[in-house]
Every structure is written in structure tokens, then in C-alpha cells.
C-alpha positions in Angstrom: -51.8 -25.2 15.6 -53.5 -25.9 12.3 -52.6 -24.3 9.1 -55.9 -22.4 9.1 -55.2 -21.1 12.6 -51.6 -20.1 11.8 -52.1 -18.5 8.3 -55.9 -17.8 8.1 -56.3 -20.1 5.1 -56.1 -23.8 4.4 -56.6 -25.9 1.3 -58.1 -29.3 1.1 -58.1 -31.8 -1.7 -60.5 -34.7 -2.5 -58.2 -36.9 -0.3 -58.9 -34.9 2.9 -61.9 -32.7 2.2 -64.1 -34.9 4.3 -62.2 -33.8 7.3 -64.2 -30.6 6.9 -67.3 -32.0 5.2 -69.2 -34.6 7.2 -70.1 -37.6 5.1 -72.8 -39.1 7.2 -74.7 -36.3 9.0 -75.8 -32.7 8.5 -73.0 -30.3 9.2 -72.2 -26.6 9.5 -68.9 -25.4 8.1 -66.6 -23.8 10.7 -65.4 -21.2 8.2 -66.4 -19.9 4.7 -64.9 -21.8 1.8 -64.7 -22.0 -2.0 -65.2 -25.6 -3.4 -63.9 -26.2 -6.9 -64.8 -29.4 -8.9 -62.2 -30.4 -11.5 -63.9 -33.7 -12.3 -66.6 -36.0 -11.1 -69.7 -35.0 -9.1 -70.7 -34.3 -5.6 -74.3 -34.1 -4.4 -75.3 -32.1 -1.4 -78.5 -31.0 0.4 -78.6 -27.4 1.4 -81.5 -26.5 3.7 -84.4 -26.9 1.2 -82.8 -27.6 -2.1 -80.6 -30.3 -3.6 -77.2 -29.3 -5.2 -75.2 -31.2 -7.7 -71.7 -29.9 -8.5 -69.9 -31.3 -11.5 -66.8 -30.7 -13.7 -65.7 -27.1 -13.9 -68.0 -25.7 -11.3 -67.5 -24.0 -8.0 -69.7 -23.0 -5.0 -69.3 -21.0 -1.9 -70.2 -22.3 1.5 -70.5 -20.4 4.7 -71.0 -21.0 8.4 -74.6 -19.7 8.3 -75.7 -22.6 6.2 -76.2 -26.3 7.0 -75.4 -28.9 4.4 -75.7 -32.7 4.1 -73.7 -34.8 1.7 -75.7 -37.2 -0.4 -73.1 -38.8 -2.7 -69.7 -38.4 -4.4 -68.5 -40.0 -7.6 -65.3 -42.2 -7.8 -63.6 -39.7 -10.1 -64.3 -36.7 -7.8 -61.4 -34.3 -7.9 -61.6 -31.0 -5.9 -60.0 -28.2 -4.0 -61.5 -26.5 -1.1 -60.1 -23.1 0.0 -61.2 -22.5 3.6 -60.4 -19.2 5.2 -61.2 -17.1 8.2 -63.3 -14.0 7.7 -60.9 -11.8 9.7 -58.0 -12.9 7.5 -59.7 -11.8 4.3 -61.0 -8.6 6.0 -57.4 -7.6 6.9 -56.2 -7.8 3.3 -56.0 -4.6 1.3 -58.1 -5.8 -1.6 -59.0 -3.1 -4.1 -62.3 -4.3 -5.5 -65.9 -3.7 -4.4 -66.2 -6.4 -1.7 -69.9 -5.5 -1.1 -70.9 -6.4 -4.6 -68.7 -9.5 -4.5 -70.2 -10.6 -1.2 -73.7 -10.1 -2.3 -73.0 -12.0 -5.5 -71.7 -14.9 -3.4 -74.7 -14.7 -1.0 -76.9 -14.9 -4.1 -75.0 -17.7 -5.7 -73.5 -19.7 -2.9 -76.3 -22.2 -2.8 -76.0 -23.2 -6.4 -73.1 -24.5 -8.5 -71.5 -21.8 -10.6 -70.0 -23.0 -14.0 -66.4 -22.0 -15.0 -64.9 -21.7 -18.4 -62.3 -24.4 -18.8 -59.5 -21.8 -19.1 -60.7 -20.0 -16.0 -60.7 -23.2 -14.0 -57.2 -24.1 -15.2 -55.8 -20.8 -14.1 -57.6 -20.8 -10.7 -56.6 -24.5 -10.1 -52.9 -23.7 -10.7 -53.1 -20.7 -8.4 -54.8 -22.7 -5.6 -52.3 -25.5 -6.0 -49.3 -23.1 -5.7 -50.8 -21.6 -2.6 -51.3 -25.1 -1.2 -47.7 -25.9 -2.0 -46.5 -22.9 0.0 -48.8 -23.6 2.9 -47.8 -27.3 3.1 -44.1 -26.8 2.6 -42.0 -28.0 5.5 -39.1 -25.7 4.4 -38.5 -22.7 6.7 -39.4 -19.5 4.8 -38.6 -16.1 6.2 -41.6 -14.4 4.5 -44.0 -17.3 4.4 -46.9 -15.4 6.0 -46.5 -12.5 3.6 -46.3 -15.0 0.6 -49.5 -16.6 1.8 -51.2 -13.3 2.1 -50.2 -12.2 -1.4 -51.0 -15.5 -3.1 -54.4 -15.5 -1.4 -54.9 -12.0 -2.6 -54.1 -13.1 -6.2 -56.7 -15.9 -5.8 -59.3 -13.3 -4.5 -58.6 -11.0 -7.5 -59.0 -14.0 -9.9 -62.4 -14.8 -8.4 -63.4 -11.1 -8.3 -62.4 -10.7 -12.0 -64.5 -13.8 -13.0 -67.4 -12.5 -11.0 -67.2 -9.0 -12.5 -67.1 -10.4 -16.0 -70.2 -12.5 -15.3 -72.2 -10.0 -13.4 -70.9 -6.5 -12.5 -73.9 -5.8 -10.2 -75.8 -8.9 -9.5 -78.2 -7.3 -7.1 -79.4 -4.7 -9.7 -80.2 -7.6 -12.1 -82.3 -9.5 -9.6 -86.0 -9.5 -10.3 -88.1 -8.0 -7.5 -89.3 -11.4 -6.5 -85.7 -12.8 -6.3 -84.7 -9.8 -4.2 -87.5 -10.5 -1.8 -86.5 -14.2 -1.4 -82.8 -13.2 -1.1 -83.6 -10.7 1.7 -85.9 -13.3 3.4 -83.2 -15.9 3.4 -80.6 -13.4 4.6 -82.9 -12.3 7.5 -83.7 -15.9 8.3 -80.1 -16.9 8.6 -79.6 -14.1 11.2 -82.9 -14.4 13.2 -84.1 -18.0 13.0 -83.0 -18.7 16.6 -85.4 -16.1 17.9 -88.0 -15.5 15.2 -90.1 -18.2 13.5 -93.2 -16.4 12.3 -93.7 -15.4 8.7 -95.1 -12.1 10.0 -91.7 -11.1 11.4 -89.9 -11.6 8.1 -92.6 -9.9 6.1 -92.5 -6.8 8.3 -88.7 -6.7 7.8 -89.4 -5.9 4.1 -92.6 -3.9 4.7 -94.7 -6.4 2.7 -97.7 -8.5 3.7 -97.3 -12.1 4.9 -99.5 -13.2 2.0 -97.2 -11.5 -0.6 -94.0 -12.9 1.0 -95.4 -16.4 1.2 -96.6 -16.2 -2.4 -93.3 -15.0 -3.7 -91.2 -17.5 -1.7 -93.4 -20.3 -3.0 -93.1 -19.2 -6.6 -89.3 -18.9 -6.4 -88.4 -21.9 -4.2 -91.3 -24.3 -4.5 -91.8 -24.2 -0.7 -93.8 -21.9 1.5 -92.1 -19.4 3.8 -93.3 -21.4 6.9 -91.9 -24.6 5.4 -88.5 -23.0 4.9 -88.4 -21.6 8.4 -89.2 -25.0 9.7 -86.4 -26.6 7.6 -83.9 -24.1 8.8 -84.8 -24.7 12.5 -84.8 -28.4 12.0 -81.4 -28.4 10.4 -80.1 -26.3 13.2 -81.5 -28.8 15.7 -79.9 -31.7 13.8 -76.5 -30.2 13.9 -76.7 -29.4 17.6 -77.9 -32.9 18.4 -75.3 -34.7 16.3 -72.3 -32.6 17.0 -72.6 -31.6 20.7 -73.3 -33.2 24.0 -75.7 -30.5 25.1 -78.8 -31.8 26.9 -82.0 -31.7 24.8 -83.4 -29.2 27.3 -80.5 -26.8 26.6 -80.9 -27.3 22.8 -84.6 -26.4 23.0 -83.7 -23.2 24.8 -81.0 -22.3 22.3 -83.5 -22.8 19.5 -86.0 -20.5 21.2 -88.6 -23.0 22.3 -90.5 -22.4 25.5 -89.7 -25.8 26.9 -88.3 -29.2 26.0 -91.8 -30.6 25.3 -92.5 -28.0 22.6 -89.2 -28.7 20.9 -89.6 -32.4 21.0 -93.2 -32.1 19.6 -91.8 -29.8 16.8 -88.9 -32.2 16.0 -91.0 -35.3 15.9 -93.7 -33.7 13.8 -91.1 -33.0 11.1 -88.8 -36.0 11.4 -91.1 -38.7 13.0 -88.5 -39.5 15.6 -87.7 -37.8 18.9 -84.6 -35.6 19.4 -83.1 -38.4 21.6 -83.8 -41.1 19.0 -82.2 -38.9 16.3 -79.1 -38.3 18.5 -78.7 -42.0 19.4 -78.0 -43.0 15.8 -74.8 -41.0 15.8 -73.5 -42.4 19.1 -71.0 -45.2 18.9 
């Protein structure tokens, strides 16, 4: 049984983080995680934008999003705190988790800068939690210690967030809120809904208005973003499973394999089978 399965949380360093982050193909994290960068840089693609994380920055990843690693510097030093949702939900944390969650949903796809002293404190906290998790010594109350140390970590992050932004949603512009809601809806419904009309109706706005706002904020049209999300989903299913292409086309909501293959080749210029073959040994 892995540490994550046993305790609900696991911590990775720059030495083993690529056990959880695929270095050569698009990937979907199995669990949500915080990634902290102490030094160096890492470059990632996240759906439709490029991310660069550098010294004293952190980001939040979640299983609804597909990432692709572009590069990592030789002096890269990091900690990744991966946890199960049910583990954090079971903790009696006394802060507004809705505000915190919404802040993370808003910020998770960009790198968030830390003050040096904030990073130092969080880094030490994460390292001590890792020390307890990795210790081979029998500890009578190890599970309880992990729960309390992870709670300390959560309070540290919540405190930093509240100082930066007590109510991030209220400070969003109307356009940012529309894009935020569009991306949230898209993460939930992209397997069954691929029309701009559906997502516009979810917010009671016109398709023209949604498309215009999304283009202004992201630089891409709503239909382009929908296509990118579906394509990334297809890539992960093709490179990480043995499911037949016909089954994948059904999972992604296409009427048949031909329609899926046509869509895939239109956006990547290779067929699903050709794409999959490059990952087979």
C-alpha cells in the first residue's frame, strides 16, 4: 500500500516528482496537489496556456486538468504535496473552504508568487510532514500526527491566501467571472457537450457574448478551447490506456470512430492510432 493510500497524503521531491508528473506525454494527475518551487524553473502546458514556475512560486493541480511538461532546469528544487480529496474533507478545518477552493480554482492554472519568508515556513512544514510520513520507525499515533501536520499546512496556505485575497470571487471582473464559470462548466461537461451554445445558456448569456469575452481574456475562442480540452482528453486516453479507439470515441461523446478520427486528425494532423503508436515500446 502506498503512503498516499495509507495516510491520504504523500510528498514528492525533485528526485521522484516525475513518478507523478509524466515527462514525455500529456498527463492527468490522479489526485489534487500543491507544487512548490524553491529554486530553478519548470515549464508546463495546461490546456490552452503555457505555464512557467520559478523560484518562490507555487501552483495547484487537480485531476480535472491535463498538463504536459515542456522543460525543467538543472537547479530545479521542489516539493509536491499530493492528497486525496476525501482526506482533506474529513479534517475539521475551521476556515472558509469555499472561498479557498474558489481561489485555487481561479489561480491553479498560473504560478502564484510567495514571499521568501512564507516559502521558508511552508517548506519547513512540508519537510517535517514528509519526515513523519517516510519514517520507518513505528509510531503509535502516526496517523493522527499526519492529520495534524497536514492541517497545519492547510492553515498556513489558507492564511497566505486570506492575506492576499480575502474574497477572490468578489474581486473578479465580470469578464473574468464569465471565463471562470465557462472553464468550470467545461471541466464538468466536456465529455457530453461541445457546443458554445450549451455553455452560454449555462450563464444565460448569448453565444456571441461568451465567445467575445473568452477571446478577450484568453486569446482563444470558446470553440477553440472546447476543442483543446477534448483533444487533451483524447491524448491522455490514447497514451495511458489500452482502450480501443472505438471505445475512446464513445467515451468522448462522438457518434462513431470515424467522426472522432476526423476530429483528431484535423487538430493534430495524425490519426489516433498513429498518435498512440509513438508511446508504445
